[in-house]
MIDREN-747023 format. One record per atom (N, C-alpha, C, O): x, y, z; residue number from 1. Coordinates in steps of 0.05 Angstrom, whole numbers. Layout:
BEGIN
+--------+--------+--------+-----+
|     px |     py |     pz | num |
+--------+--------+--------+-----+
|      X |      Y |      Z | NUM |
...
+--------+--------+--------+-----+
***
This chain:
BEGIN
+--------+--------+--------+-----+
|     px |     py |     pz | num |
+--------+--------+--------+-----+
|    -42 |   -205 |    676 |   1 |
|    -34 |   -178 |    670 |   1 |
|    -13 |   -178 |    648 |   1 |
|      4 |   -195 |    647 |   1 |
|    -15 |   -159 |    629 |   2 |
|      3 |   -157 |    607 |   2 |
|     26 |   -139 |    614 |   2 |
|     22 |   -116 |    624 |   2 |
|     50 |   -148 |    611 |   3 |
|     74 |   -132 |    615 |   3 |
|     81 |   -117 |    590 |   3 |
|     75 |   -127 |    568 |   3 |
|     92 |    -94 |    592 |   4 |
|     99 |    -77 |    568 |   4 |
|    115 |    -92 |    547 |   4 |
|    108 |    -89 |    523 |   4 |
|    135 |   -109 |    553 |   5 |
|    150 |   -123 |    532 |   5 |
|    132 |   -142 |    516 |   5 |
|    139 |   -149 |    493 |   5 |
|    110 |   -151 |    528 |   6 |
|     92 |   -170 |    514 |   6 |
|     74 |   -156 |    494 |   6 |
|     59 |   -170 |    480 |   6 |
|     73 |   -130 |    493 |   7 |
|     55 |   -115 |    475 |   7 |
|     61 |   -122 |    446 |   7 |
|     43 |   -122 |    429 |   7 |
|     86 |   -128 |    440 |   8 |
|     93 |   -133 |    411 |   8 |
|     79 |   -158 |    401 |   8 |
|     78 |   -162 |    376 |   8 |
|     70 |   -176 |    418 |   9 |
|     57 |   -200 |    409 |   9 |
|     27 |   -197 |    405 |   9 |
|     14 |   -215 |    394 |   9 |
|     16 |   -174 |    412 |  10 |
|    -12 |   -169 |    409 |  10 |
|    -18 |   -156 |    382 |  10 |
|      0 |   -145 |    369 |  10 |
|    -43 |   -157 |    373 |  11 |
|    -51 |   -144 |    349 |  11 |
|    -80 |   -135 |    351 |  11 |
|    -95 |   -144 |    368 |  11 |
|    -88 |   -117 |    333 |  12 |
|   -115 |   -108 |    331 |  12 |
|   -126 |    -96 |    356 |  12 |
|   -113 |    -81 |    370 |  12 |
|   -151 |   -103 |    363 |  13 |
|   -165 |    -92 |    387 |  13 |
|   -149 |    -97 |    413 |  13 |
|   -149 |    -80 |    431 |  13 |
|   -137 |   -120 |    415 |  14 |
|   -122 |   -126 |    440 |  14 |
|    -99 |   -107 |    443 |  14 |
|    -93 |    -98 |    466 |  14 |
|    -85 |   -100 |    422 |  15 |
|    -63 |    -81 |    423 |  15 |
|    -73 |    -53 |    430 |  15 |
|    -60 |    -39 |    446 |  15 |
|    -95 |    -45 |    418 |  16 |
|   -107 |    -19 |    424 |  16 |
|   -114 |    -17 |    454 |  16 |
|   -108 |      3 |    467 |  16 |
|   -127 |    -38 |    464 |  17 |
|   -135 |    -38 |    493 |  17 |
|   -110 |    -37 |    511 |  17 |
|   -110 |    -22 |    530 |  17 |
|    -90 |    -53 |    504 |  18 |
|    -66 |    -53 |    520 |  18 |
|    -51 |    -26 |    519 |  18 |
|    -40 |    -17 |    539 |  18 |
|    -51 |    -13 |    495 |  19 |
|    -38 |     13 |    492 |  19 |
|    -52 |     33 |    509 |  19 |
|    -39 |     50 |    522 |  19 |
|    -79 |     33 |    510 |  20 |
|    -94 |     51 |    527 |  20 |
|    -88 |     46 |    556 |  20 |
|    -86 |     64 |    572 |  20 |
|    -86 |     20 |    564 |  21 |
|    -81 |     12 |    591 |  21 |
|    -54 |     23 |    600 |  21 |
|    -52 |     32 |    623 |  21 |
|    -34 |     22 |    583 |  22 |
|     -7 |     31 |    590 |  22 |
|     -3 |     60 |    585 |  22 |
|     20 |     70 |    588 |  22 |
|    -24 |     75 |    576 |  23 |
|    -22 |    104 |    573 |  23 |
|     -8 |    112 |    548 |  23 |
|      3 |    134 |    546 |  23 |
|     -8 |     96 |    527 |  24 |
|      5 |    104 |    502 |  24 |
|    -16 |    103 |    479 |  24 |
|     -9 |     97 |    457 |  24 |
|    -41 |    109 |    485 |  25 |
|    -62 |    109 |    465 |  25 |
|    -57 |    127 |    442 |  25 |
|    -62 |    120 |    419 |  25 |
|    -48 |    152 |    447 |  26 |
|    -43 |    171 |    426 |  26 |
|    -21 |    161 |    407 |  26 |
|    -24 |    162 |    383 |  26 |
|      1 |    152 |    418 |  27 |
|     23 |    143 |    402 |  27 |
|     15 |    118 |    386 |  27 |
|     22 |    116 |    362 |  27 |
|     -1 |    101 |    398 |  28 |
|    -10 |     77 |    384 |  28 |
|    -29 |     84 |    361 |  28 |
|    -27 |     73 |    339 |  28 |
|    -47 |    103 |    366 |  29 |
|    -66 |    111 |    346 |  29 |
|    -52 |    123 |    322 |  29 |
|    -59 |    118 |    299 |  29 |
|    -31 |    138 |    327 |  30 |
|    -15 |    150 |    305 |  30 |
|      0 |    128 |    291 |  30 |
|      4 |    130 |    266 |  30 |
|     10 |    108 |    305 |  31 |
|     25 |     87 |    293 |  31 |
|      7 |     70 |    275 |  31 |
|     17 |     58 |    255 |  31 |
|    -19 |     68 |    281 |  32 |
|    -37 |     52 |    265 |  32 |
|    -42 |     64 |    237 |  32 |
|    -47 |     50 |    218 |  32 |
|    -40 |     91 |    235 |  33 |
|    -46 |    105 |    210 |  33 |
|    -20 |    116 |    198 |  33 |
|    -10 |    136 |    209 |  33 |
|     -9 |    103 |    178 |  34 |
|     17 |    113 |    166 |  34 |
|     14 |    141 |    155 |  34 |
|     -7 |    148 |    145 |  34 |
|     35 |    156 |    157 |  35 |
|     36 |    182 |    145 |  35 |
|     43 |    179 |    116 |  35 |
|     54 |    159 |    108 |  35 |
|     37 |    199 |    100 |  36 |
|     42 |    198 |     71 |  36 |
|     71 |    192 |     65 |  36 |
|     76 |    176 |     46 |  36 |
|     89 |    203 |     79 |  37 |
|    118 |    199 |     73 |  37 |
|    126 |    169 |     77 |  37 |
|    144 |    160 |     64 |  37 |
|    112 |    155 |     95 |  38 |
|    118 |    127 |    100 |  38 |
|    114 |    110 |     75 |  38 |
|    126 |     89 |     73 |  38 |
|     96 |    118 |     58 |  39 |
|     89 |    102 |     34 |  39 |
|    110 |    105 |     12 |  39 |
|    112 |     88 |     -5 |  39 |
|    126 |    127 |     11 |  40 |
|    144 |    132 |    -11 |  40 |
|    164 |    110 |    -15 |  40 |
|    176 |    100 |      4 |  40 |
|    168 |    103 |    -40 |  41 |
|    189 |     83 |    -47 |  41 |
|    179 |     63 |    -67 |  41 |
|    159 |     66 |    -80 |  41 |
|    195 |     41 |    -69 |  42 |
|    190 |     20 |    -88 |  42 |
|    183 |     -6 |    -72 |  42 |
|    194 |    -12 |    -51 |  42 |
|    164 |    -21 |    -83 |  43 |
|    155 |    -46 |    -71 |  43 |
|    154 |    -67 |    -93 |  43 |
|    148 |    -61 |   -116 |  43 |
|    161 |    -91 |    -86 |  44 |
|    162 |   -113 |   -106 |  44 |
|    147 |   -138 |    -96 |  44 |
|    144 |   -142 |    -72 |  44 |
|    137 |   -153 |   -115 |  45 |
|    125 |   -179 |   -109 |  45 |
|    135 |   -198 |   -131 |  45 |
|    150 |   -190 |   -148 |  45 |
|    126 |   -222 |   -129 |  46 |
|    134 |   -242 |   -150 |  46 |
|    125 |   -234 |   -178 |  46 |
|    137 |   -241 |   -198 |  46 |
|    103 |   -219 |   -179 |  47 |
|     92 |   -212 |   -205 |  47 |
|     93 |   -182 |   -212 |  47 |
|     83 |   -175 |   -234 |  47 |
|    104 |   -165 |   -195 |  48 |
|    104 |   -137 |   -203 |  48 |
|    119 |   -119 |   -185 |  48 |
|    133 |   -127 |   -166 |  48 |
|    116 |    -93 |   -191 |  49 |
|    130 |    -72 |   -177 |  49 |
|    111 |    -48 |   -174 |  49 |
|     95 |    -42 |   -192 |  49 |
|    113 |    -34 |   -151 |  50 |
|     97 |    -10 |   -145 |  50 |
|    117 |     12 |   -139 |  50 |
|    135 |      8 |   -123 |  50 |
|    113 |     35 |   -152 |  51 |
|    129 |     59 |   -146 |  51 |
|    111 |     81 |   -136 |  51 |
|     91 |     87 |   -149 |  51 |
|    118 |     92 |   -112 |  52 |
|    102 |    114 |   -101 |  52 |
|    121 |    137 |    -97 |  52 |
|    141 |    135 |    -83 |  52 |
|    114 |    160 |   -110 |  53 |
|    131 |    184 |   -109 |  53 |
|    114 |    208 |   -101 |  53 |
|     90 |    209 |   -107 |  53 |
|    126 |    227 |    -88 |  54 |
|    111 |    251 |    -80 |  54 |
|    105 |    269 |   -105 |  54 |
|    122 |    271 |   -122 |  54 |
|     81 |    280 |   -105 |  55 |
|     74 |    300 |   -125 |  55 |
|     75 |    328 |   -113 |  55 |
|     85 |    347 |   -125 |  55 |
|     64 |    330 |    -89 |  56 |
|     64 |    355 |    -73 |  56 |
|     61 |    346 |    -44 |  56 |
|     65 |    323 |    -38 |  56 |
|     53 |    364 |    -26 |  57 |
|     52 |    357 |      2 |  57 |
|     29 |    338 |      9 |  57 |
|     30 |    326 |     30 |  57 |
|      8 |    336 |     -8 |  58 |
|    -14 |    319 |     -1 |  58 |
|    -20 |    297 |    -22 |  58 |
|    -37 |    280 |    -17 |  58 |
|     -7 |    298 |    -45 |  59 |
|    -13 |    279 |    -66 |  59 |
|     12 |    263 |    -74 |  59 |
|     35 |    273 |    -72 |  59 |
|      7 |    239 |    -84 |  60 |
|     29 |    222 |    -93 |  60 |
|     23 |    212 |   -121 |  60 |
|      0 |    212 |   -130 |  60 |
|     44 |    203 |   -135 |  61 |
|     42 |    190 |   -160 |  61 |
|     46 |    160 |   -155 |  61 |
|     64 |    152 |   -142 |  61 |
|     28 |    144 |   -167 |  62 |
|     29 |    115 |   -162 |  62 |
|     31 |    101 |   -190 |  62 |
|     15 |    106 |   -207 |  62 |
|     52 |     85 |   -193 |  63 |
|     55 |     69 |   -217 |  63 |
|     58 |     40 |   -209 |  63 |
|     74 |     33 |   -192 |  63 |
|     42 |     23 |   -222 |  64 |
|     42 |     -6 |   -217 |  64 |
|     46 |    -20 |   -243 |  64 |
|     31 |    -15 |   -262 |  64 |
|     65 |    -38 |   -244 |  65 |
|     70 |    -55 |   -267 |  65 |
|     71 |    -84 |   -258 |  65 |
|     86 |    -91 |   -240 |  65 |
|     54 |   -101 |   -270 |  66 |
|     53 |   -129 |   -262 |  66 |
|     50 |   -146 |   -286 |  66 |
|     41 |   -138 |   -307 |  66 |
|     58 |   -171 |   -283 |  67 |
|     55 |   -191 |   -305 |  67 |
|     54 |   -219 |   -293 |  67 |
|     63 |   -223 |   -271 |  67 |
|     42 |   -237 |   -308 |  68 |
|     41 |   -265 |   -299 |  68 |
|     70 |   -275 |   -297 |  68 |
|     84 |   -274 |   -317 |  68 |
|     78 |   -284 |   -273 |  69 |
|    107 |   -290 |   -268 |  69 |
|    119 |   -313 |   -284 |  69 |
|    144 |   -313 |   -287 |  69 |
|    104 |   -332 |   -294 |  70 |
|    116 |   -354 |   -308 |  70 |
|    119 |   -349 |   -338 |  70 |
|    142 |   -352 |   -348 |  70 |
|     98 |   -342 |   -351 |  71 |
|     99 |   -339 |   -380 |  71 |
|     92 |   -311 |   -391 |  71 |
|     93 |   -306 |   -415 |  71 |
|     86 |   -293 |   -373 |  72 |
|     79 |   -265 |   -380 |  72 |
|     55 |   -264 |   -399 |  72 |
|     55 |   -248 |   -418 |  72 |
|     36 |   -282 |   -395 |  73 |
|     13 |   -283 |   -414 |  73 |
|     -6 |   -260 |   -409 |  73 |
|    -24 |   -255 |   -426 |  73 |
|     -3 |   -245 |   -387 |  74 |
|    -18 |   -221 |   -383 |  74 |
|      1 |   -200 |   -370 |  74 |
|     19 |   -207 |   -356 |  74 |
|     -5 |   -175 |   -375 |  75 |
|     10 |   -153 |   -363 |  75 |
|    -10 |   -132 |   -354 |  75 |
|    -32 |   -130 |   -364 |  75 |
|     -3 |   -116 |   -334 |  76 |
|    -19 |    -95 |   -323 |  76 |
|     -2 |    -70 |   -320 |  76 |
|     21 |    -71 |   -311 |  76 |
|    -13 |    -47 |   -327 |  77 |
|      1 |    -21 |   -324 |  77 |
|    -18 |     -1 |   -313 |  77 |
|    -38 |      6 |   -326 |  77 |
|    -14 |      8 |   -288 |  78 |
|    -31 |     28 |   -276 |  78 |
|    -14 |     52 |   -269 |  78 |
|      7 |     50 |   -258 |  78 |
|    -24 |     76 |   -277 |  79 |
|    -12 |    101 |   -269 |  79 |
|    -34 |    120 |   -260 |  79 |
|    -53 |    125 |   -274 |  79 |
|    -30 |    130 |   -235 |  80 |
|    -51 |    147 |   -225 |  80 |
|    -40 |    166 |   -203 |  80 |
|    -17 |    164 |   -195 |  80 |
|    -57 |    183 |   -193 |  81 |
|    -51 |    201 |   -172 |  81 |
|    -66 |    192 |   -147 |  81 |
|    -89 |    183 |   -149 |  81 |
|    -53 |    195 |   -124 |  82 |
|    -66 |    186 |    -99 |  82 |
|    -64 |    206 |    -77 |  82 |
|    -49 |    225 |    -78 |  82 |
|    -81 |    202 |    -57 |  83 |
|    -82 |    220 |    -34 |  83 |
|    -87 |    203 |     -9 |  83 |
|   -102 |    183 |    -10 |  83 |
|    -75 |    211 |     13 |  84 |
|    -78 |    197 |     38 |  84 |
|   -107 |    201 |     48 |  84 |
|   -118 |    223 |     48 |  84 |
|   -120 |    179 |     56 |  85 |
|   -147 |    179 |     66 |  85 |
|   -148 |    180 |     96 |  85 |
|   -128 |    174 |    109 |  85 |
|   -170 |    188 |    108 |  86 |
|   -172 |    189 |    138 |  86 |
|   -166 |    163 |    152 |  86 |
|   -158 |    163 |    175 |  86 |
|   -171 |    140 |    138 |  87 |
|   -165 |    114 |    150 |  87 |
|   -136 |    105 |    148 |  87 |
|   -130 |     83 |    155 |  87 |
|   -119 |    122 |    137 |  88 |
|    -90 |    116 |    136 |  88 |
|    -82 |    102 |    110 |  88 |
|    -59 |     94 |    108 |  88 |
|   -100 |     98 |     91 |  89 |
|    -93 |     85 |     66 |  89 |
|    -90 |    107 |     44 |  89 |
|    -98 |    130 |     49 |  89 |
|    -80 |     99 |     22 |  90 |
|    -79 |    117 |     -1 |  90 |
|    -99 |    107 |    -22 |  90 |
|   -100 |     83 |    -28 |  90 |
|   -115 |    125 |    -32 |  91 |
|   -134 |    119 |    -54 |  91 |
|   -122 |    132 |    -79 |  91 |
|   -122 |    157 |    -81 |  91 |
|   -114 |    116 |    -98 |  92 |
|   -102 |    126 |   -123 |  92 |
|   -123 |    122 |   -145 |  92 |
|   -138 |    103 |   -145 |  92 |
|   -123 |    141 |   -164 |  93 |
|   -143 |    140 |   -185 |  93 |
|   -130 |    147 |   -212 |  93 |
|   -113 |    165 |   -214 |  93 |
|   -138 |    132 |   -232 |  94 |
|   -130 |    137 |   -260 |  94 |
|   -155 |    145 |   -275 |  94 |
|   -173 |    128 |   -278 |  94 |
|   -156 |    170 |   -284 |  95 |
|   -180 |    180 |   -297 |  95 |
|   -177 |    178 |   -328 |  95 |
|   -194 |    191 |   -342 |  95 |
|   -158 |    164 |   -339 |  96 |
|   -155 |    163 |   -368 |  96 |
|   -175 |    144 |   -381 |  96 |
|   -179 |    145 |   -405 |  96 |
|   -187 |    126 |   -365 |  97 |
|   -208 |    108 |   -375 |  97 |
|   -235 |    122 |   -375 |  97 |
|   -238 |    142 |   -361 |  97 |
|   -255 |    111 |   -389 |  98 |
|   -282 |    122 |   -389 |  98 |
|   -293 |    121 |   -360 |  98 |
|   -306 |    140 |   -352 |  98 |
|   -288 |     99 |   -346 |  99 |
|   -296 |     97 |   -318 |  99 |
|   -270 |     97 |   -303 |  99 |
|   -253 |     80 |   -307 |  99 |
|   -266 |    116 |   -284 | 100 |
|   -241 |    117 |   -269 | 100 |
|   -234 |     91 |   -255 | 100 |
|   -251 |     77 |   -245 | 100 |
|   -208 |     85 |   -255 | 101 |
|   -198 |     61 |   -241 | 101 |
|   -188 |     71 |   -214 | 101 |
|   -172 |     90 |   -212 | 101 |
|   -196 |     57 |   -193 | 102 |
|   -188 |     65 |   -165 | 102 |
|   -174 |     41 |   -152 | 102 |
|   -183 |     18 |   -153 | 102 |
|   -151 |     48 |   -140 | 103 |
|   -135 |     28 |   -126 | 103 |
|   -130 |     37 |    -98 | 103 |
|   -122 |     60 |    -94 | 103 |
|   -134 |     20 |    -78 | 104 |
|   -129 |     26 |    -50 | 104 |
|   -102 |     13 |    -42 | 104 |
|    -97 |    -10 |    -47 | 104 |
|    -85 |     29 |    -29 | 105 |
|    -59 |     20 |    -19 | 105 |
|    -59 |     22 |     11 | 105 |
|    -65 |     43 |     22 | 105 |
|    -52 |      1 |     24 | 106 |
|    -50 |      0 |     54 | 106 |
|    -22 |     -9 |     62 | 106 |
|    -12 |    -29 |     51 | 106 |
|    -10 |      4 |     81 | 107 |
|     17 |     -1 |     89 | 107 |
|     17 |    -13 |    117 | 107 |
|      6 |     -2 |    136 | 107 |
|     31 |    -36 |    120 | 108 |
|     35 |    -48 |    146 | 108 |
|     64 |    -56 |    147 | 108 |
|     73 |    -76 |    135 | 108 |
|     80 |    -41 |    162 | 109 |
|    109 |    -46 |    164 | 109 |
|    121 |    -41 |    136 | 109 |
|    118 |    -19 |    125 | 109 |
|    135 |    -61 |    126 | 110 |
|    147 |    -59 |     99 | 110 |
|    130 |    -72 |     77 | 110 |
|    140 |    -76 |     55 | 110 |
|    105 |    -78 |     83 | 111 |
|     87 |    -92 |     64 | 111 |
|     65 |    -73 |     55 | 111 |
|     52 |    -60 |     72 | 111 |
|     62 |    -71 |     29 | 112 |
|     41 |    -55 |     17 | 112 |
|     20 |    -73 |      5 | 112 |
|     26 |    -89 |    -13 | 112 |
|     -5 |    -70 |     14 | 113 |
|    -27 |    -85 |      3 | 113 |
|    -40 |    -68 |    -19 | 113 |
|    -46 |    -44 |    -14 | 113 |
|    -44 |    -79 |    -42 | 114 |
|    -56 |    -66 |    -65 | 114 |
|    -82 |    -80 |    -72 | 114 |
|    -83 |   -104 |    -75 | 114 |
|   -103 |    -64 |    -75 | 115 |
|   -130 |    -75 |    -82 | 115 |
|   -144 |    -56 |   -101 | 115 |
|   -147 |    -32 |    -95 | 115 |
|   -153 |    -66 |   -124 | 116 |
|   -169 |    -51 |   -142 | 116 |
|   -197 |    -49 |   -131 | 116 |
|   -210 |    -69 |   -126 | 116 |
|   -206 |    -25 |   -126 | 117 |
|   -232 |    -20 |   -114 | 117 |
|   -251 |     -5 |   -134 | 117 |
|   -269 |      9 |   -125 | 117 |
|   -245 |     -9 |   -160 | 118 |
|   -261 |      4 |   -180 | 118 |
|   -290 |     -6 |   -180 | 118 |
|   -295 |    -28 |   -172 | 118 |
|   -308 |     11 |   -190 | 119 |
|   -336 |      3 |   -191 | 119 |
|   -342 |    -15 |   -215 | 119 |
|   -362 |    -29 |   -215 | 119 |
|   -324 |    -16 |   -234 | 120 |
|   -328 |    -32 |   -258 | 120 |
|   -310 |    -56 |   -258 | 120 |
|   -286 |    -53 |   -253 | 120 |
|   -320 |    -81 |   -262 | 121 |
|   -303 |   -105 |   -261 | 121 |
|   -283 |   -107 |   -284 | 121 |
|   -263 |   -120 |   -281 | 121 |
|   -289 |    -95 |   -307 | 122 |
|   -271 |    -97 |   -330 | 122 |
|   -247 |    -78 |   -326 | 122 |
|   -251 |    -54 |   -321 | 122 |
|   -223 |    -88 |   -327 | 123 |
|   -199 |    -72 |   -323 | 123 |
|   -184 |    -67 |   -348 | 123 |
|   -171 |    -85 |   -358 | 123 |
|   -187 |    -44 |   -360 | 124 |
|   -174 |    -37 |   -385 | 124 |
|   -143 |    -35 |   -383 | 124 |
|   -130 |    -38 |   -403 | 124 |
|   -133 |    -32 |   -359 | 125 |
|   -104 |    -29 |   -355 | 125 |
|    -90 |    -56 |   -352 | 125 |
|    -66 |    -57 |   -351 | 125 |
|   -106 |    -78 |   -352 | 126 |
|    -95 |   -105 |   -348 | 126 |
|   -104 |   -124 |   -370 | 126 |
|   -126 |   -121 |   -381 | 126 |
|    -87 |   -143 |   -377 | 127 |
|    -94 |   -164 |   -396 | 127 |
|   -114 |   -184 |   -384 | 127 |
|   -120 |   -183 |   -360 | 127 |
|   -124 |   -202 |   -400 | 128 |
|   -144 |   -222 |   -392 | 128 |
|   -134 |   -237 |   -367 | 128 |
|   -112 |   -249 |   -368 | 128 |
|   -150 |   -237 |   -346 | 129 |
|   -145 |   -251 |   -321 | 129 |
|   -122 |   -239 |   -305 | 129 |
|   -113 |   -251 |   -286 | 129 |
|   -112 |   -216 |   -313 | 130 |
|    -90 |   -203 |   -299 | 130 |
|   -100 |   -188 |   -275 | 130 |
|   -124 |   -181 |   -272 | 130 |
|    -82 |   -182 |   -256 | 131 |
|    -89 |   -167 |   -232 | 131 |
|    -64 |   -155 |   -219 | 131 |
|    -42 |   -166 |   -220 | 131 |
|    -68 |   -131 |   -208 | 132 |
|    -47 |   -118 |   -193 | 132 |
|    -51 |   -123 |   -163 | 132 |
|    -33 |   -116 |   -147 | 132 |
|    -74 |   -135 |   -156 | 133 |
|    -80 |   -140 |   -127 | 133 |
|    -59 |   -158 |   -115 | 133 |
|    -48 |   -176 |   -128 | 133 |
|    -52 |   -153 |    -90 | 134 |
|    -34 |   -170 |    -75 | 134 |
|    -17 |   -154 |    -55 | 134 |
|    -22 |   -130 |    -50 | 134 |
|      2 |   -168 |    -44 | 135 |
|     20 |   -156 |    -24 | 135 |
|     48 |   -153 |    -36 | 135 |
|     59 |   -172 |    -47 | 135 |
|     58 |   -129 |    -34 | 136 |
|     85 |   -122 |    -45 | 136 |
|    103 |   -115 |    -21 | 136 |
|     94 |   -103 |     -2 | 136 |
|    128 |   -123 |    -22 | 137 |
|    147 |   -117 |     -1 | 137 |
|    165 |    -94 |     -9 | 137 |
|    174 |    -92 |    -32 | 137 |
|    171 |    -77 |     11 | 138 |
|    188 |    -54 |      5 | 138 |
|    215 |    -63 |     -6 | 138 |
|    228 |    -81 |      5 | 138 |
|    223 |    -51 |    -28 | 139 |
|    248 |    -58 |    -41 | 139 |
|    271 |    -46 |    -25 | 139 |
|    271 |    -23 |    -18 | 139 |
|    291 |    -63 |    -20 | 140 |
|    315 |    -53 |     -5 | 140 |
|    329 |    -32 |    -21 | 140 |
|    332 |    -35 |    -45 | 140 |
|    339 |    -12 |     -7 | 141 |
|    354 |     10 |    -20 | 141 |
|    383 |      1 |    -21 | 141 |
|    395 |     -6 |     -1 | 141 |
|    395 |      2 |    -45 | 142 |
|    423 |     -6 |    -48 | 142 |
|    440 |     16 |    -36 | 142 |
|    436 |     40 |    -41 | 142 |
|    459 |      8 |    -20 | 143 |
|    478 |     27 |     -8 | 143 |
|    503 |     30 |    -24 | 143 |
|    512 |     10 |    -36 | 143 |
|    514 |     54 |    -25 | 144 |
|    538 |     59 |    -40 | 144 |
|    562 |     47 |    -25 | 144 |
|    564 |     48 |     -1 | 144 |
|    580 |     35 |    -41 | 145 |
|    605 |     23 |    -29 | 145 |
|    623 |     46 |    -21 | 145 |
|    625 |     67 |    -35 | 145 |
|    637 |     43 |      1 | 146 |
|    655 |     64 |     11 | 146 |
|    683 |     58 |      2 | 146 |
|    701 |     74 |      9 | 146 |
+--------+--------+--------+-----+
***
């Protein structure tokens, strides 16, 4: 039998089943799908930064800047508008190219997963062999000294 304190060690289907067993299925289902406000902020990785800002109540502005971390032999610049999807991810799109560039953003805790899901393999926003794909960590907010 699973005790409530042990729920934190479970993941995926096991966590869903345990949440239903303990009567917290609704809260768990909502926790699985981040709300739009949860995405807002800055995220960093070894090779780049992601900025997500509100545009209105249902849309966000997404800016991603990345470069090869050792020699900067490639750079990537993505700017697009995004909207929360039913599956809890954000689908951002840049329509300035002939074929729109689409990027999916998924949030798990303080980690943002970024994946280019465009239909065309050639990425005009990135240099040769460049990529914005990866996991970015929420940037800590600097607190004012008192």
